C-alpha positions in Angstrom: 0.0 0.0 0.0 1.3 3.4 -0.9 -0.1 6.9 -0.4 1.4 10.2 -1.7 0.2 13.3 0.0 1.1 16.9 -0.7 0.4 20.4 0.7 -2.0 22.6 -1.3 -0.3 25.1 -3.8 1.0 28.3 -2.1 4.1 30.3 -1.8 7.3 28.3 -2.1 7.8 24.6 -3.0 5.1 22.3 -1.8 5.8 19.8 0.9 5.1 16.1 0.4 4.6 12.9 2.3 4.9 9.4 1.0 3.7 6.5 3.3 4.2 3.0 2.2 3.4 -0.5 3.9 5.1 -3.5 2.5 5.3 -7.1 3.6 8.9 -8.7 3.8 9.8 -12.2 2.9 9.7 -13.5 6.6 6.0 -12.2 7.0 6.8 -9.0 8.8 5.5 -5.5 7.8 7.6 -2.4 7.2 6.1 1.1 7.3 8.1 3.7 5.4 7.4 7.3 5.9 9.2 9.8 3.7 8.6 13.5 3.8 10.3 16.8 2.6 10.1 19.7 0.1 9.6 19.0 -3.6 13.0 19.2 -5.1 14.8 19.4 -1.8 15.9 17.3 1.0 13.8 14.4 2.3 13.6 12.4 5.6 13.0 8.7 5.5 11.7 6.8 8.7 11.1 3.0 8.9 9.3 1.0 11.4 9.0 -2.8 11.4 5.9 -4.7 12.7 5.4 -8.4 13.2 1.6 -8.1 13.0 -0.4 -7.0 10.0 -3.1 -5.4 12.1 -0.6 -3.3 14.1 1.2 -2.2 10.9 -2.1 -1.3 9.3 -3.1 0.7 12.4 0.2 2.6 12.2 -0.2 3.2 8.5 -3.6 4.6 9.1 -2.5 6.8 12.1 0.4 8.2 10.0 -2.1 9.0 7.2 -4.5 10.7 9.5 -1.8 12.7 11.2 -0.6 14.2 7.9 -4.3 15.0 6.8 -4.8 16.9 10.0 -1.6 18.9 9.2 -3.3 20.1 5.9 -1.8 17.5 3.5 -4.1 16.2 0.6 -4.1 12.7 -0.8 -2.8 12.9 -4.4 -2.1 9.2 -5.2 -3.2 5.9 -3.7 -2.1 2.4 -4.6 -3.2 -0.8 -3.1 -5.6 0.9 -0.6 -8.8 -0.8 -1.7 -7.4 -4.2 -0.5 -6.4 -2.8 3.0 -8.8 -5.1 5.0 -8.7 -8.1 2.6 
């Protein structure tokens, strides 16, 4: 599952946030959170979860936190199967 969020257009370069949840070969889940300014530096954080439900809850929490900060969802991939 991948989400790409961006701040609305305004003065200066827009900020972005990419949130991705991927399963590894051993059955664990990794949550990636990348954020920064378009065309500038970025920060990448990684969290590992053993349980899919905990990983999905963290994904949704990260998404909700960014939306509360004013980010808008621009691109989604794999979200429709989130609870399947």
